[in-house]
N, C-alpha and C positions, 0 to 999 in steps of 0.2 A: 473564374470561368473554367468549366470542365472542358479541356482541350480534346477529350475523346468524343465530344458531341459536336464538333465542328464539321460541317459538310462543305465540301468544295464542289462547285458546279460550273459547267461550261455553258456560256451564254444564258445565264439566269435572267429572270425578270427582276430588275432592280428598280425600285421606285425612287423618284426624286427625294422623297422624305428619308428613305433608308440611306441614300448616298449622303445627303445633307447631314443627317445625324452622325454618320461615320466621320465626315470631314470635321464637324464641330468638335466631337469627342476627342479627336486625335490631332487637333491643331494643324490641319492641312490647309495650305495656302489658298486653295480654290474657294474657300469661304469668302475671300475677298470679292468674288464675282457675284455672290448671292445664290440662293437655292436654284432658281430656274436656269440661270446661265450655266452654273456648274454641272447641271444634269444633262446638258446638250450632248456631250460626248457619248452618253449611253445609247443614243440613237444612231450614231455614226461610226462606231468602232467596228472593225472587222472581226475581232475576237474579244470576249470578256470572260475572265474566270473570276468567280466570286467565292468568298469563304463566308459562311454564315454560322452563327451560334443562335439557335432557335430561328427567329425571323430577323435578327440583327446582323447587318453587314459588318464583318470584322476584317475583311481583306478584299482587295480588288486588283486585278492586273488587266490592262487593256492594250491592244495592239492595232495598228493599221497595217494592212497587207495589200500589196499591189499585184500579186501573182508570182512574184519572185522574192522580193525583200519584205521584211517586216520591221516596223519601228515600234518598239515598246514605248507607249505613251505614258503609262502610269503603272506603278507597282507599289501599292500602299498596304500597310498592315497595322492593325490595332496595336497601340503602344503596349497594352497589357500582354499581348502575345509575343512581344519582342524580348522582354525580360527586364531586369532591373538595371539601374545605373546607366541610363541612356544619356548621352551628352546633349543631344538636340531636342529630344522629346517632341518630335514631329513625325506623325505617322506616314508622311510621304517619303521619309527616309527609312530604310531598313538597316538599322545599326546592328541589330542582333536578331537571332532566330532561335531563341532558347528552347522552343517547343517543336521546331521543325515544321511549323505550319506554312511558313513562307517557302521552304524547300519543297514541300508537297505541292503547294499551289504552282510554284515555278516549274516543277516537273510536268504537271498536267498542261500548263500553259504552253511550254515548249513542244510537248508531244503534239498538241493540237495545231500549233503553227507549222510544224514539220508535215503533218498530215495534210494541211492546206497547200503545201508545196514550197514553203519558205526555205530558202537555202542560204540566206544572209539575214541575220537577226541582229539588230543593233539597239542600243539604249544609251542614255546619258546618266551618269551617276555622280554623286558628290564625293570628290576626292578625299581620301583619308577618313572615310566614314563607311562607305558601302561596299568596298572592294571584297571583303571576305564573304559577304552574302552572295554576291554575283559570281565570284569564283567558284562557290559551291555548286552553282548551276552550270559551270563550265564556260562562262563568259571569260574573255581575256581582253586585255587592253589592245586597241587597234593602233599599234605604234606607227608613228609617222603621220597620223591624221590629226587635224585640228578641228575643233568645233566652232563654227561661226553661226551667229544668229542675229535676228532683229527681235528684241524683247520689248514689247509695248504693253505688257500686262499691267493692269492698273494697280495691283497689289505689290509690285516689285519696288 
């Protein structure tokens, strides 16, 4: 894939088929929901940044925003764009960013969130896997905070 021909767009029109193909190609867990259900967040996200190679989706970042705080709900990137020797080979994790496509997406994504008024942006990452990527975007550990959840996803 010629990384010079990747276009990054803010709030692009992404079809359920484009998202599904991206999820299947990159072993992303939302495949467990099926195509129609996994596409529902496209209609309800406050911000979406998509990366495209021709008409193929190769990266997506989504956030929910309430007027002050933003929650990063998804930041996924094509495995081929991450580089070689990945440990997990799952596109929902950004283990590497050898071509800086993720960094470029992240910079645009954060600029847009700040323009919307976000002054607190948070996300959950996989420990001992994604720290370097998110530190490159200036995220830092929110020390002293714990993450609690109810996880009833069918694919877990």
